[in-house]
NULO-5939 format. One record per residue: residue number from 1; residue in three letters; z, x, y of N, C-alpha, C, O in turn. Coordinates in steps of 0.001 Angstrom, whole numbers, plus 500000, padded with zeros to 6 digits. Atoms other than C-alpha are relative to their C-alpha. Layout:
% residues N
[NUM,"Ala",[Z,X,Y],[Z,X,Y],[Z,X,Y],[Z,X,Y]]
...
% end
This chain:
% residues 203
[1,"Met",[499145,500908,500734],[468374,466508,403511],[500595,498980,500967],[500995,499359,502068]]
[2,"Pro",[499469,500993,499082],[469576,463199,405023],[501426,500333,500410],[502218,500796,499590]]
[3,"Ile",[498669,499733,499474],[472661,463566,407223],[500679,498673,500249],[500112,497787,500889]]
[4,"Glu",[499282,501257,499842],[475272,460842,407125],[500879,500063,501245],[501637,501015,501425]]
[5,"Asn",[499169,500120,498814],[476883,459788,410403],[500605,498610,500045],[500091,497678,499426]]
[6,"Thr",[499371,501301,499860],[479199,456963,411318],[499354,499244,501139],[499355,499715,502277]]
[7,"Ala",[500646,500826,498985],[477360,454225,413186],[501066,499270,500819],[502246,499279,500468]]
[8,"Ser",[499060,500665,499106],[478936,452202,415989],[500725,498844,499324],[501835,498488,499718]]
[9,"Asp",[499355,501122,500673],[479674,449332,413615],[500908,500451,498867],[501416,499635,498098]]
[10,"Gly",[499116,499474,501028],[481662,451624,411362],[499314,500234,498670],[499907,500805,497754]]
[11,"Gln",[500753,499796,501231],[478982,451626,408687],[499326,501365,500028],[498979,501885,501089]]
[12,"Leu",[500713,498727,500087],[477417,454839,407422],[498511,499759,500127],[497965,498853,499498]]
[13,"Arg",[501450,500077,499909],[473821,455330,408455],[499430,501381,499723],[500125,502385,499873]]
[14,"Lys",[500648,498740,500316],[471352,458023,407463],[498963,500327,501049],[498080,499522,501345]]
[15,"Glu",[501023,499545,499075],[469407,459987,409991],[498841,500563,499199],[499037,501275,498214]]
[16,"Lys",[501167,499536,500738],[465883,460691,408881],[499733,501465,500303],[499892,501929,501432]]
[17,"Leu",[500308,498581,499866],[464901,464281,408288],[498822,500191,500953],[497785,499553,500771]]
[18,"Pro",[501140,499741,499108],[462711,465581,411131],[498847,500640,499217],[499067,501454,498321]]
[19,"Val",[501184,499466,500683],[459154,466374,410018],[499202,500838,501002],[498758,500307,502020]]
[20,"Pro",[500792,499163,499091],[457373,469343,411665],[498566,499477,500129],[498016,498911,499185]]
[21,"Lys",[501335,500528,499736],[454017,468486,413218],[498964,500568,499030],[498079,499844,498573]]
[22,"His",[501013,499411,500882],[452075,470935,411050],[500055,499395,498597],[499041,499352,497901]]
[23,"Val",[499892,500660,501304],[453425,469200,407923],[499354,498617,500069],[498608,498223,499173]]
[24,"Glu",[500646,501293,499789],[452434,465787,409289],[498483,500136,500016],[497770,499354,499387]]
[25,"Asp",[501451,499783,499880],[448983,467143,410151],[499378,500300,498644],[498257,499879,498361]]
[26,"Ala",[500523,499675,501334],[448563,468492,406630],[499798,498734,499173],[498794,498597,498474]]
[27,"Val",[500123,501252,500755],[449197,465048,405129],[498865,499149,500575],[498106,498533,499827]]
[28,"Arg",[501094,500741,499374],[446858,463425,407652],[498648,500543,499552],[497718,499781,499289]]
[29,"Thr",[501243,499373,500457],[444163,465912,406662],[499673,499585,498570],[498518,499316,498240]]
[30,"Leu",[500207,500396,501393],[444655,465051,402995],[499554,498542,499904],[498695,498203,499091]]
[31,"Ile",[500409,501412,499994],[444387,461321,403740],[498527,499877,500390],[497764,499149,499755]]
[32,"Ala",[501395,500035,499557],[441132,461887,405627],[499074,500565,498932],[498001,500015,498682]]
[33,"Trp",[500798,499370,501068],[439817,464172,402866],[499816,499046,498830],[498787,499074,498154]]
[34,"Ser",[500070,500956,501105],[440582,461399,400348],[499057,498843,500304],[498654,498115,499396]]
[35,"Gly",[500974,501023,499645],[438308,459043,402291],[500550,498861,500823],[499838,497892,501086]]
[36,"Asp",[499419,501091,499211],[440705,456905,404324],[500210,500472,501440],[500001,501640,501770]]
[37,"Asp",[499803,499717,498580],[441527,456724,408023],[501490,500138,500284],[502205,499136,500245]]
[38,"Pro",[498568,499823,499756],[444948,458252,408838],[500500,499279,501241],[501709,499177,501448]]
[39,"Asp",[499594,500704,498787],[444927,456315,412135],[500081,498486,499822],[500454,497774,500754]]
[40,"Arg",[499882,501448,500175],[444783,452859,410599],[501469,499624,499846],[502295,500445,499449]]
[41,"Glu",[498618,500441,499870],[447943,450793,410893],[500861,500307,498775],[501983,500797,498906]]
[42,"Gly",[499213,499822,501221],[449073,450995,407283],[500329,501441,499663],[501222,501709,498860]]
[43,"Leu",[499805,498582,500322],[448867,454795,407247],[500655,500798,501125],[500876,502001,500981]]
[44,"Leu",[499475,499260,498848],[450355,455685,410627],[501283,500757,499686],[501448,501894,500126]]
[45,"Asp",[498727,499355,500320],[453816,456482,409245],[499990,500715,498655],[500987,501317,498256]]
[46,"Thr",[500076,499402,501332],[452601,457727,405874],[500243,501511,500002],[500957,501992,499121]]
[47,"Pro",[499738,498555,500030],[452554,461458,406783],[501490,500355,500018],[501920,501245,499284]]
[48,"Lys",[498554,499740,499966],[456271,461390,407658],[500650,499603,498679],[501493,500324,498145]]
[49,"Arg",[499413,500472,501262],[457101,459358,404555],[499704,500975,498855],[500580,501305,498056]]
[50,"Val",[500402,499070,501064],[455153,461711,402288],[500767,501309,500126],[501245,501853,499130]]
[51,"Ala",[499288,498735,499785],[456748,464785,403844],[501451,499889,499546],[501963,500773,498858]]
[52,"Arg",[498599,500172,500396],[460256,463417,403381],[500139,499793,498492],[501096,500262,497876]]
[53,"Ala",[499974,500211,501445],[459457,462292,399845],[499893,501330,499264],[500608,501557,498288]]
[54,"Trp",[500170,498717,500678],[458289,465788,398892],[501210,500902,500170],[501509,501704,499285]]
[55,"Lys",[498760,499260,499837],[461442,467313,400347],[501011,499563,498945],[501780,500374,498429]]
[56,"Glu",[499099,500545,501020],[463339,465030,397960],[499534,500370,498593],[500341,500765,497752]]
[57,"Tyr",[500521,499637,501315],[461036,465635,394983],[500335,501455,499647],[500566,501784,498483]]
[58,"Cys",[499828,498558,500232],[461564,469385,395406],[501367,500513,500430],[501510,501689,500765]]
[59,"Glu",[498684,499556,499551],[465253,469472,396279],[500628,501015,499049],[501639,501630,499387]]
[60,"Gly",[499493,498991,500925],[465808,471679,393223],[499874,501417,500519],[500595,502307,500069]]
[61,"Tyr",[500136,498659,499426],[464634,474661,395265],[501224,500396,500823],[501450,501577,501086]]
[62,"Arg",[498862,499727,499127],[467780,474332,397363],[501309,500155,499226],[502386,500140,499822]]
[63,"Glu",[498778,499814,500779],[470224,474820,394505],[499780,500988,498864],[498649,501242,498449]]
[64,"Asp",[500009,499179,501203],[471096,477176,391673],[500524,499131,498873],[501727,498872,498821]]
[65,"Pro",[499539,500908,501048],[471217,474932,388581],[501139,500566,499166],[501963,499813,498646]]
[66,"Gly",[498927,499386,500776],[473481,477436,386840],[501380,499755,500575],[502381,499864,499867]]
[67,"Tyr",[498712,500281,499356],[476207,476578,389338],[500741,498866,499301],[501970,498865,499231]]
[68,"His",[499384,501153,500650],[476801,473325,387472],[500719,500376,498709],[501510,499592,498185]]
[69,"Leu",[499374,499553,501248],[477875,475341,384421],[501156,500959,500247],[501693,501541,499305]]
[70,"Ser",[498983,499002,499662],[480433,477466,386266],[501417,499552,499644],[502294,500390,499438]]
[71,"Arg",[498668,500492,500362],[483412,475221,385475],[499985,499578,498542],[499304,498624,498166]]
[72,"Thr",[499968,500279,501437],[484179,475231,381774],[501432,499689,499557],[502390,499890,500304]]
[73,"Phe",[498704,500396,500551],[487026,474027,379539],[500198,500676,498647],[499302,500680,497803]]
[74,"Glu",[499691,499330,501262],[488713,475939,376734],[500905,499150,499110],[500955,499365,497899]]
[75,"Glu",[499090,500837,500779],[491238,473299,375645],[499218,498855,499351],[499187,497735,499863]]
[76,"Val",[500832,501003,500691],[489003,471453,373184],[500485,499767,498574],[499735,499273,497731]]
[77,"Gly",[499418,500253,501320],[491328,471323,370169],[499315,500748,498877],[499290,500279,497739]]
[78,"Gly",[500675,499204,501018],[489414,474026,368339],[498596,499542,499678],[497991,500044,498731]]
[79,"Tyr",[501346,500515,500280],[486124,472107,368505],[498962,501091,500233],[498906,501688,501308]]
[80,"Asn",[501059,499006,499855],[483215,474442,367878],[498713,499549,499315],[497910,500367,498865]]
[81,"Glu",[501198,500554,500617],[480551,472116,366506],[499014,499574,501086],[499240,499792,502276]]
[82,"Leu",[501112,500345,499127],[477370,470739,368028],[500398,499072,501148],[501145,498112,500959]]
[83,"Val",[499905,500885,498840],[477348,469234,371530],[498570,499627,500381],[497748,500507,500640]]
[84,"Leu",[501376,500452,499784],[474240,467113,372162],[499957,498868,501007],[500701,497894,500891]]
[85,"Leu",[500288,501073,499045],[473038,465039,375109],[498537,499613,499796],[497635,500423,500013]]
[86,"Lys",[501345,500441,500394],[470004,462961,374091],[499328,499173,501072],[499975,498483,501859]]
[87,"Asp",[500862,500915,499245],[467142,461309,375924],[500373,499913,501482],[500517,498819,502029]]
[88,"Ile",[499681,499957,498571],[467986,462411,379471],[498700,499783,500771],[497789,500602,500655]]
[89,"Pro",[501249,500228,499257],[465319,460901,381763],[499895,500966,501173],[500898,501338,501782]]
[90,"Phe",[500223,499119,498851],[463769,463145,384390],[498605,499766,500552],[497737,499203,499885]]
[91,"Gln",[501330,500002,499395],[460848,463354,386784],[499784,501332,500693],[500674,501847,501368]]
[92,"Ser",[500369,498751,499354],[459076,466483,387949],[498575,499849,500524],[498009,498757,500488]]
[93,"His",[501394,500006,499542],[455688,467410,389412],[499309,501269,499527],[499854,502369,499614]]
[94,"Cys",[500773,498883,500522],[453025,469613,387921],[499521,500901,501133],[499055,500427,502169]]
[95,"Glu",[500350,499049,498943],[452320,472762,389896],[498492,500165,500165],[498041,500752,501149]]
[96,"His",[501456,499840,499912],[448583,472584,389213],[499343,498904,500837],[498418,499178,501602]]
[97,"His",[500584,501119,499255],[447821,469111,390651],[501033,499239,500815],[500696,498279,501509]]
[98,"Met",[498897,500682,499313],[451231,468097,392072],[500094,498541,499570],[500522,497683,500343]]
[99,"Ala",[499929,501347,500570],[450996,465018,389844],[501330,499839,499263],[501928,500832,498850]]
[100,"Pro",[498694,500205,500640],[454100,463413,388297],[500026,500440,498538],[499058,500277,497795]]
[101,"Ile",[499642,499771,501400],[455615,464640,385057],[501221,499126,499755],[502255,499308,500398]]
[102,"Val",[498903,500935,500259],[457820,461884,383626],[500359,500085,498522],[499492,499972,497654]]
[103,"Gly",[499639,499877,501399],[459815,462290,380474],[501484,499939,499738],[502266,499443,500550]]
[104,"Lys",[498602,499973,500410],[463066,462775,378641],[500262,501331,499307],[499363,501950,498738]]
[105,"Ala",[499611,498734,500614],[464975,465789,377399],[501232,499785,499136],[502087,498954,499442]]
[106,"Ser",[498788,499918,500803],[467496,466414,374655],[500489,501435,500061],[499732,502374,499812]]
[107,"Ile",[499417,498670,499804],[469843,469339,375247],[501222,500131,499103],[502105,499273,499115]]
[108,"Ala",[498872,499773,500900],[472241,470774,372671],[500452,501455,500092],[499668,502359,500383]]
[109,"Tyr",[499503,498622,500135],[474484,473800,372371],[501156,500008,499006],[501836,499001,498808]]
[110,"Met",[498904,499781,500934],[476938,475170,369835],[501021,500872,500718],[500770,502059,500924]]
[111,"Pro",[499054,499241,499183],[480052,476241,371758],[500544,501220,499271],[500646,501245,498044]]
[112,"Gln",[499328,498814,500530],[481611,479647,371283],[501508,499790,500117],[502208,499738,499106]]
[113,"Asp",[498578,500253,499799],[485037,479064,372821],[500250,499147,501235],[501394,498999,501666]]
[114,"Arg",[499832,500844,498822],[484395,476805,375807],[498861,499002,500098],[497761,499236,499595]]
[115,"Val",[501004,501037,499818],[482534,473653,376743],[499909,499676,501482],[500728,500121,502287]]
[116,"Val",[500214,500402,498616],[481212,472138,379952],[499931,498479,500055],[499580,497839,499063]]
[117,"Gly",[500128,501443,499856],[481346,468589,381299],[498590,499554,499660],[497622,500155,500125]]
[118,"Ile",[501299,500364,500573],[478509,466735,379581],[498962,499653,501070],[497770,499896,500877]]
[119,"Ser",[500958,500357,498953],[476959,465463,382829],[499338,501229,500612],[498266,501135,501211]]
[120,"Lys",[500542,498776,499407],[476406,469077,383878],[498688,500410,499338],[497850,501057,499967]]
[121,"Leu",[501262,499682,500678],[473650,469435,381280],[498844,499257,500675],[497766,499817,500872]]
[122,"Ala",[501031,500775,499300],[471701,466653,383006],[499752,500577,501388],[498616,500574,501864]]
[123,"Arg",[500163,499413,498667],[472335,468312,386380],[499165,501279,499945],[498363,501539,500842]]
[124,"Val",[500816,498792,500166],[470872,471588,385114],[498532,499615,499826],[497651,500201,500455]]
[125,"Leu",[501368,500482,500213],[467780,469732,383871],[499376,499561,501318],[498260,499967,501641]]
[126,"Asn",[500555,500511,498752],[467310,467960,387197],[499834,501091,501050],[498917,501033,501870]]
[127,"Gly",[500137,498899,499052],[467889,471142,389172],[498694,500753,499832],[498072,501163,500813]]
[128,"Tyr",[501271,499316,500257],[464898,472758,387503],[498813,499035,500070],[497710,499440,500436]]
[129,"Ala",[501101,500966,499998],[462826,469552,387225],[499545,499686,501416],[498364,499422,501642]]
[130,"Arg",[500350,500348,498624],[462944,468916,390975],[499393,501199,500724],[499845,501602,501796]]
[131,"Arg",[500807,498905,499465],[460515,471751,391626],[498578,499781,499482],[498355,498939,498612]]
[132,"Leu",[501337,500020,500601],[456810,472258,391032],[500101,500748,498682],[500597,501874,498642]]
[133,"Gln",[499693,499481,501321],[456748,472903,387308],[498804,499954,499057],[497798,499297,499325]]
[134,"Val",[500750,500256,501224],[454940,473312,384037],[501069,499720,498939],[502160,500289,498994]]
[135,"Gln",[498976,500450,500947],[456732,471734,381094],[500554,501145,499172],[501745,501179,498863]]
[136,"Glu",[499545,498874,500814],[456872,474943,379095],[501076,500813,500725],[502089,501187,500134]]
[137,"Arg",[499023,499222,499235],[458691,476802,381868],[501288,499221,500215],[502381,499782,500135]]
[138,"Leu",[498815,500834,499821],[461035,473890,382537],[500884,500054,498760],[502102,500201,498869]]
[139,"Thr",[499252,499948,501255],[462062,473880,378873],[500728,501326,499852],[501906,501362,499496]]
[140,"Ala",[499409,498670,500134],[462672,477630,378866],[501116,500239,501017],[502136,500844,500689]]
[141,"Gln",[498996,499776,498960],[464599,477618,382154],[501306,499283,499689],[502383,499849,499874]]
[142,"Val",[498795,500756,500329],[467025,474909,381046],[500766,500702,498873],[501979,500888,498961]]
[143,"Ala",[499351,499332,501132],[467723,476664,377736],[500632,501330,500416],[501760,501633,500028]]
[144,"Gln",[499501,498683,499605],[468126,480099,379332],[501216,499895,500898],[502138,500703,500794]]
[145,"Ser",[498862,500181,499104],[470492,478823,382007],[501269,499688,499205],[502332,500242,499486]]
[146,"Ile",[498845,500338,500837],[472808,477295,379393],[500436,501206,499181],[501630,501473,499044]]
[147,"Trp",[499715,498801,500797],[472571,480418,377242],[500720,501059,500836],[501708,501637,500383]]
[148,"Asp",[499422,498956,499155],[473388,482774,380122],[501381,499628,500532],[502261,500483,500626]]
[149,"Asn",[498765,500402,499338],[476196,480738,381661],[501119,499598,499046],[502289,499840,499341]]
[150,"Leu",[498966,500427,500941],[478017,479307,378637],[500207,500986,498870],[501246,500967,498211]]
[151,"Gln",[499943,499029,501100],[477293,482132,376174],[500411,499332,498680],[501365,499761,498031]]
[152,"Pro",[499668,500724,501231],[477306,479686,373234],[499433,500712,498771],[498798,501761,498880]]
[153,"Gln",[500590,499464,501227],[476391,480341,369613],[498508,499686,499932],[497728,500432,499341]]
[154,"Gly",[501409,500375,500020],[473113,478542,370138],[499694,498941,501033],[500584,498213,501472]]
[155,"Val",[500485,501006,499049],[471056,476390,372512],[498691,499433,499459],[497855,500162,498925]]
[156,"Ala",[501259,500652,500379],[468327,473861,371740],[499618,499008,501090],[500427,498170,501488]]
[157,"Val",[500515,500920,498987],[466196,472049,374323],[498643,499487,499529],[497751,500274,499211]]
[158,"Val",[501285,500617,500332],[463405,469606,373479],[499648,499025,501124],[500451,498164,501485]]
[159,"Ile",[500458,500866,498921],[461395,467908,376225],[498712,499298,499578],[497789,499925,499057]]
[160,"Glu",[501190,500803,500268],[458873,465101,375766],[499611,499300,501293],[500436,498608,501889]]
[161,"Ala",[500379,500541,498696],[456859,464028,378807],[498522,499645,500047],[497708,500173,499290]]
[162,"Thr",[501391,500312,499681],[453669,462448,380086],[499655,500645,501333],[500514,500812,502198]]
[163,"His",[500442,499246,498832],[451610,464207,382740],[498933,499216,500758],[497880,498881,500214]]
[164,"Gly",[500939,500744,499179],[449902,462393,385593],[498674,500698,500182],[497653,500047,500401]]
[165,"Cys",[501255,499264,499848],[447323,465157,385838],[499062,499763,498822],[497869,500058,498898]]
[166,"Met",[500819,500301,501176],[446119,464080,382386],[499776,498498,499841],[498725,498073,499361]]
[167,"Thr",[500121,501444,500187],[446760,460329,382442],[499272,499312,501146],[498648,498271,500940]]
[168,"Gly",[500592,500657,498840],[445509,459555,385972],[498733,500643,500519],[498081,500098,501410]]
[169,"Arg",[501207,499309,499560],[442677,462039,386389],[499451,500776,498794],[499993,500693,497692]]
[170,"Gly",[500546,499179,501086],[440516,464378,384321],[499592,499154,498803],[498732,498280,498908]]
[171,"Val",[500369,500732,501221],[440373,463075,380755],[500547,498576,499982],[500101,497756,499179]]
[172,"Arg",[499447,501351,499855],[442435,459993,381757],[500383,499394,498649],[499749,498455,498168]]
[173,"Thr",[499551,500459,501316],[444296,459476,378508],[501449,499530,500077],[502353,500270,499689]]
[174,"Pro",[498636,500523,499926],[447353,457252,379157],[500614,499832,498623],[499919,499577,497640]]
[175,"Gly",[499293,500182,501263],[449995,457052,376464],[500194,501277,499223],[500899,501283,498213]]
[176,"Val",[499871,498723,500695],[449705,460699,375442],[501190,500759,500571],[501332,500867,501789]]
[177,"Ser",[498855,499222,499542],[452890,462757,375605],[499945,501414,499420],[499280,501667,498416]]
[178,"Met",[499955,498597,500406],[453577,466462,375260],[501450,500352,499662],[502369,499960,500381]]
[179,"Thr",[498664,499589,500418],[456568,467960,373414],[500099,501517,500000],[499240,502212,499456]]
[180,"Thr",[499731,498563,499990],[458000,471415,374045],[501442,500229,499567],[502292,499357,499750]]
[181,"Ser",[498641,499695,500438],[461080,473118,372600],[500311,501466,500235],[499419,502315,500253]]
[182,"Arg",[499516,498620,499924],[463161,476244,373091],[501312,500060,499232],[502255,499335,499547]]
[183,"Leu",[498821,499815,500825],[465711,477351,370494],[500500,501419,500182],[499716,502368,500171]]
[184,"Leu",[499389,498685,499821],[468120,480230,371021],[501216,500133,499090],[501837,499131,498733]]
[185,"Gly",[498797,499740,500794],[470880,481848,368941],[499924,499414,498616],[498919,499568,497922]]
[186,"Cys",[499917,500492,501378],[471965,480083,365765],[498925,498975,499679],[498528,498846,498521]]
[187,"Phe",[501043,500992,500268],[469367,477333,366176],[498657,500661,499715],[497783,500061,499090]]
[188,"Leu",[501217,499241,500283],[466650,479964,366059],[500128,500775,498692],[499171,500888,497925]]
[189,"Asp",[499809,499097,501138],[468169,482175,363370],[500379,499305,498703],[500076,499805,497620]]
[190,"Asp",[499478,500683,501188],[469729,479647,360983],[499226,498705,499771],[499287,497793,500595]]
[191,"Ser",[500862,501157,500258],[467378,477110,359403],[500799,498715,499840],[500322,497647,500221]]
[192,"Arg",[499193,501213,500163],[470205,474692,358517],[500452,499452,501352],[500415,498243,501581]]
[193,"Ser",[499600,500439,498659],[471482,474595,362100],[498816,499426,500750],[498944,498432,501465]]
[194,"Arg",[501205,500481,499331],[467935,474172,363352],[499613,498612,499501],[499294,497731,500300]]
[195,"Ser",[500339,501310,500573],[467234,471278,360984],[500969,498932,500455],[500566,497808,500756]]
[196,"Glu",[498986,500973,499592],[470511,469586,361901],[499773,499536,501430],[499767,498335,501701]]
[197,"Val",[500118,500387,498598],[469978,469691,365659],[498716,499217,500252],[498722,498249,501013]]
[198,"Leu",[501260,500714,499789],[466336,468602,365493],[500053,498593,499409],[499482,497658,499970]]
[199,"Lys",[499849,501327,500621],[467225,465720,363151],[500816,499082,500912],[500452,497926,501129]]
[200,"Leu",[499172,500808,499103],[469980,464524,365495],[499269,499643,501282],[499527,498595,501874]]
[201,"Met",[500812,500283,498813],[467526,464746,368396],[498911,498982,499714],[498351,498380,500630]]
[202,"Gly",[501030,500954,500387],[465110,462584,366426],[498644,500633,499760],[497620,499955,499844]]
[203,"Tyr",[501261,499292,500247],[462471,465238,365636],[499988,500589,498606],[499010,501223,498211]]
% end
């Protein structure tokens, strides 16, 4: 992770993360395997850049997303109806081809007796998204984390995303998106609650 230090001019500067030689060599090998020359001018610094980029793409491994749900609020004036955060953008990478997964998520829960700061729902999503993933597992992990930590009446998570492993290779079908959902508690058991949350999400 970049370390911030005070530069001589008083401005903050970021020191670049050191890259182990074996990681650099791995990227160089991949460049050569792809058909290019890792020693040509334009690619000389690419192994370091790629290594640092992947450390950032996968920074979710260095956190427990459930931590973001640890601070809750009970003084909500008796509010116990639906809480919904719609169309949260995210980016992940598929664990099969390490290709980008780009999409949006809608996350809802029905509070029991406490709520959480709304931005924390997006932080939970990003904590799990910034790992090598499959969309189905990402959907389940986000829902389960909210269910376990907030103990609400219900949780609903719907994710819609495009997959680079399908749009940029293989069948090469750009414009196709995949939708996954996980419903828990009242959203699973009560058809009226389920219809309400899915309608508000736009599904």
